N, C-alpha and C positions, 0 to 999 in steps of 0.2 A: 533513514531515521536514526536519531542518535540517542545515546545514553551517557550518563555520567561516567567518568573514568572509575574503574573498579566498581562496576554496577552490581546490583543485588544478585545473589546466587539463586539458583533454581529453588533451593530449599526455602529461602526467604520468600520467593515468589509464591510458592505453594502455600506457605504458612499464612501469607496475607491475601490469598486469592479471594476468599469470600468477601472480605472488606473491600478489596480492590474492585471486584466485579460489581458490588453494590454501588460503589462510587461511580464506576464507569457507566453503568446503565442509568443511574440517576442523572448523569451529565449528558446522556444521549437522548435522542428523540425517537419515538416509535411512530411510524406513519401508518399504522393500522394494518388491516389485512384485506385480502382480495376475495374472500369468500364468506359465506354465511356461517361458516364454522363447522367443517367436517371433523372427523375423528383424528385426521392426520394434520400435522403442523410443520411449518418450516419457519425458522427464525433466521433472518438474513441480515448480516451486518454490512453496511455500505458507507462510503465516504461522499461528502458533498464536493465531488471532484469530477470534472468532465471525463466521462468514459461511457462505454457501452452499458455498464451497470445501470446508469441513470435512464437509459433508453428502455431497458428491460423493466425497470420500475415504473416509469412514466406510461409506457404503452401497455402495462399489465400483461406482458408476454407470458410470464410464469403463471399468473393467475388464470389465464386463458388455457394454458396447457394442463394445469392441475386444479380444475374447478372444485374438487371436493376437499381441497386442503385449506387450512387456515394459514395464510402467509403474512408474516409480520416483518416489516422492514425497520431496522434499527440503525440510526445514524451514529457513527463514531468519529472522533476527531483524529485518532492516530492508531498505528498498529499496536502500540503498547497496550492500549485498552482492549483491543480485539484479542490479543493473546490472553489477557487476564480473563476475558469473558469465556474463552474456550476452556481455560483451566477450570472455571466455575460451571462448565456445562450449560452456558446460557445462549449458545449459538449453534446452529447447524451448518451454515454456509456463511462465508464472509470474504470481503476484499481484504487483502493484507499485502504489505510491501515485502519485497524479497529479503530485505535486511532483518526485519522482525521475524520473518519466517525462519531465516537461518538461525536466529537466536532460539526460536521455539523448538527446533529439532536438535539443539545442542544439549549437552549435559546428560546426566544419568536418568532423568525423568522427562523425556521429551513430551511436549504438549500433544494430546491425542487428536491430531488432525493430519490431513494430507493435502498437498497441492493438486488441484484437479483442472485448472484452467489458467490462462493468462489474459488479464484484462487489457493491459497496455505496457509499453516500454517507456520508461521515463525519458523525456526529451527536454525541450525548453520550458516545460511546465513545472519543473523544479529547478531552482537556481539559488546562487549565493549573491546577495546584493549588499553593497555598502553605502552608507550615507554619503551623498555628494559633498556635503559640507565638510566631511572629514578628509577629503582629498585623497582617499585610498583608490588606487587604480589597478592593483593586483593582489593576489591572495597573500603573498609574502608581506604586504603592507599591513596585514591584520595582526601582526605580532603585538601582544599586550592589549589587544582590543576585546571588547565585549561582543560576543556573537551568540545569538539566540537561535535555537532550533528545537523541534519536538524530539526529545530523547527517545531512543529505541525506534526510530523511523528511518525510512530510506534517505531522507534529507540529512539526518545525522551521519549515516554511513557515508554519503557522498561528501559531506563536509569534512569528515576525517580523511577521506581519500584526497580531497583537494589540499588540505593542510599538509599531508604527507608528501604530495608531489611538490609542494612549495618549500619543503624542507623544514616545516614547522611541526612540533609535537602538540598534542592537545593541551599540555601544560603551558605552552607558550602563549595561549590565548585564554580568555575567560569565557568558558562555555556556560550558557544559561538555558535551562530547560523550560521552554514555553510552547504552548499550543498556538496554532495560527492566529486566532483572534487576539490573544494577549500579546503576541509578537507585534501585531499592528499597533496596539495601544502603547507598548513600550517604545516602538519606533517613533510614534507621534510625540511622545513625551521627551524623546532624546535620551532615553535610558540605555540604549544599545547602539553599537557602532555598525553592526551588520547582522544579517540573518540569512539562514538557508531554510527555505520553505517552499511550499507548492501553491498552485492556484486555488482560489482566486486571490488570496492574501498577497501572493507574489506580485501580481500586477499592480496592486496599490503601493507596494514598496518601490517598484520600478519608477513610479512617478517622481520620486524625490531621491532616487538612489542610482548607483552605478552597478551594473551586473558584472561580476568578476569571473564567474564560470557557471556552467549549467550541468545538469545530469546528462545531457546529450554529449557534452564535451568529455565528461568523466567516463561515460560509457565507452566512447570512442577510444579512450586511452586504456581500456581494459577492465574497468570496474562498472559494468552496467547495473542498473537497478530496474526493477519491474514491479508493476502492481499485479499481484497474483490473486487467485480465488481459491480458498481452501474449504474443505468439508470435514466435518467431524468423523472420527472413527465410528462413532455410534450410528450416524446416518448411513455410512457405507455398509455397516453390518445389517441394518434393519430395512433400508429403503433405497437401494441403488437405482431403482427406476426413477425416483424423484431427482436424483443427481443427473441422470441422462436427460430428463426433461429440462432441467435448469441449464445444462450445457447447451442444449439445442436453442434455448432462449438467448443465451449469451452469444452463440454463433450467429443467430439472426440479427442481433443488435450490431455486431461487427459488420455484417453485410449491409445493414441499413446505413451505417456511417459512410459507406462507399456509394451505395445505390440511391440513397435518399438523403443527401447532405442537408437540405433545407428542413426536412422533417426531423432529422436528428438534432439540428440546431434548436428547433422549436421545443423538442422534448427536454434537452439539457437546460435551455433558458427557463423553462417552467419549473424544473426541479431545483435550480439554483436561485430562482427569483431574480434573474438578471435579464438584460436586454438581449435580443437576438444577435446584435452586433458583437456584444461581449462574449456570448456563448460561442459564436463562430470563431472569434479570435483565440479563445481558450482551447477549443478543440484542435485548432490548427497547430498548437504547440505540442500536442501529444503524438506518440507513434503508435498507431493501431494496426495490428496484424490482421490478416485475413484468417478465417477459421482454419483453412488448409495450412497456413503458415504456423498457426498455434500448435498443431499436432505434428508438425514436421520435425525432422531430426535436428534442425537448427534451433528449435525452441523447446516445447514441452515433450514431444516425442509420442510414442504409442506403447501399448501394452507389451512388456518384455523388452522394450528398447527405448529407455529414457533419452531425451534429447540433450542439447547443450545446456539447458537450464540446470541440469544436474551438476555440471562443473561450475556454473555461475554461483549456485547456492553454496557449494563446497568452498569455492574461492572466497565468497563473502564471509563465511564462518571463519576461515583461516585468517583473513584480514582483521576481523573483529577480535580474534584471540590475540593477534600480534599487538593490537592497540589496547589490550587489557580491558576490552569491553565485555568479554565473556571469559569464563574460566578456561575453556578449551574449545578448539574447533570441533565441529561435528564430525564423527567418523564417516567415511564414505558409505558404509552399509546403512547407517542411520538415515542419511540423506536419501538414498535409494528407496528405502522402505517408506519414506514420507511422500512418495509420489503415488497418486491414484490414477492409473491410466487405463483401467479396464474399459473396454468398449470403444476406445479411440482407435482410429478415426471413424469407425462405423457409425457412431452416434451422430455424426454430422450429415448422414445421408437421409 
């Protein structure tokens, strides 16, 4: 997920947080709650993107595990808005890309949240597509062209990585900050030459575009991106049991993706309001770990022993600093402190 060159400092982010959160929540949808309204609440941010998160929501797995809680699901369009909402203390749990998370834990005032789960690893479900009419066949051919992507997103990070690999600087192209639906509208008007974005908008661009690279390719080259799940420091302090229940629900959803693919397709199709065929095709483009893989040393890790995700986040922050997207890379200790691993992998049993 991308940001403009020389993006806003943390001070400006904090100063504008209340207005930003108001705008973000106004532009997002709340899908109600799963209980009659107990004294405890959970506000969960999610993306309309094929993942186990949608299965948890559709099957009401968390509502069943926590019947006395008022659970509200709030849809967001990008990680930038999620970050703003956490700054404004409007969320307890949320999906968040690895790039905006790296931004969030950078600087002198890190956002008060921690990564607690991995939803998926970006694959062919995020990609860079150019208009066929433009005759562009590789990333280098984008020099001087207009490229849209949601700033401060994993797609922006992957776009910067793709440009860097092709020998291009961000200043060699015209970067435009657009959310997925406005990207589609700009594409149909002919206002942009290319876009880096995720499903389902991505599939619509592919119909009249040429895919130049994907997050799967970029990850294989050493810059992987992931969809993480983060929890607020406040929730960690006051209700860790709710986090355990939520992790168990997410673990169940990952197992259902393997054990009940048809049911998973049905749940995702219902949440995205698309056909089962489209849902199946979109799910096939993602990389979903097993719960055991999530808590392994190769990925999230366990209490006292963070996994390789620690270096992925640090490397992402370092690259963003090199690209002048953030003031400075997050220090290793700050990244380590931004992991909530208590109870893993025991919580999966």
